[in-house]
C-alpha positions, 0 to 999 in steps of 0.5 A: 919509861915506867912507874918503878914498883921499887918506889913502894915504901918511899916516905916523905919527911914530916911536914908541919902545917899551922892550921888556923881559923883563917884557913879553915874558914876560907876552905868552907867559904870556897865551897859556899858552905857557910855553916856557923860551925865553920864560920862563927868564931864567937862560938865557945867551942870555936870553929871546926874544919870541913871534913875534907879539909885534910886535903889542904895539909896533905897536898905538900907531902903529895908534891914531895912524892911527885918529885920522886916520880919525876926522877923515874919517869918522863915529864909526859908520863908524870903528867898522865897521873890522875886522882882515881880514889880517895878515902879519908878516915877522921880520927878526931875533929879538927878545931883550929888553931892547931899544929899538925904534922903529915907524913906520906908513904907509897903503899902500893903500885900495881898494873891496872887496865887504864895504866899504873896504879899507885896508892899513897897513905897520908898520916897526920897527927897533932903536936902531941902525936895524937892521930888526926886523920889517915887518907889513902889516895889512888892515882892512875898514870894512864897508859903507863906500865910499871917496872918490877913486880907488882906490890899491891897496897892493903886498903881499908874495907869500904862498905857497899850497899846491900840493895839498889834503890829504885830511885835516889833518896835525894837529888840535889843541884849544886851550881859550879861557877866559872871561877870555882877552880880558882877560888878553891885553889886559893882557899885550899892552898892547893896549886895544880895548874891544870885546874886554873891555867888554860895553857897547861890544861891544853898541853895535858890534852884537856879541852878546858880547865877542870874542877879539882876532884877533891872540890867536887867531892867536898861539894857533895859531902857538904850536901850530905852533911846538910841532908843526912847529918843535920848540918853537923860535920862532927858526925862524919867518920869516913869519906870514900869516893872514886873519881870519873868524869871531869867537871868543867865550869861554869856548870851544875853538879847533881849530887844523888844520895842513893841510900842510907844503911846502918852497919853492924857497928851501928854506924850509918853509911850514906851511899852517893854519886855526883853527876856532871852537867853532861851526865857523867859520873864525876864521883861514883861509889861514894860513901860517907860514914857517920858515927854511931848515934 
């Protein structure tokens, strides 16, 4: 079977999430990121969610779309899907408590060399309909063909560095504990058994359970906020990354901040990558865009 291109345009029903302080604090704590702005509920302005927290309330709608695929693909083919790219655009900072509604739509399906690429767009608004964030994810179904005519998605433009530095701007080591995937699963409320169940991981052809791609990205983003944004997550406007090498546990992640460039719009782009203990690029072509100061 193949990934049916006619799925483009498929939408989920709106999914309501109650985002409270307990959830946002747990997410930050699961990353070992204990900034006061995430954890101190005594602050007059309250706490704020980590910039990658939207993956938590986007997950249920992602599962709804997976159910649509399973109607069109075999279980073995559906299991070949991997998170390849991630791009979150933050429209407003998320301060709990807040009720948010997320809708997801398949924006495009096309054939790539590794397999079938599917692009999904997640739109999240508050209870007044005010946009919170928009996320585009690219998922590759390895060694799977598409059925029907390709329908590529229209993607936002991501800035690229204008120069290649001789050496990284900074290189930061992040320890990844043996239980990191289990902690992230429970704190984010994202349940995908290949990250926590050795039997399921083995059945998928993996040598061991691996850390979630969004966890790897969140660890990197925390380091960038600390070193490039003066520990102020409200400065983060966009996050983009491509996923590559797997991160196993226990291990060490190396976050390499390559350069910082100011765009014509006055916003700074921080270009980075994250390397696994084996030296593979777990995150590549990473960009964190900061609001103009």
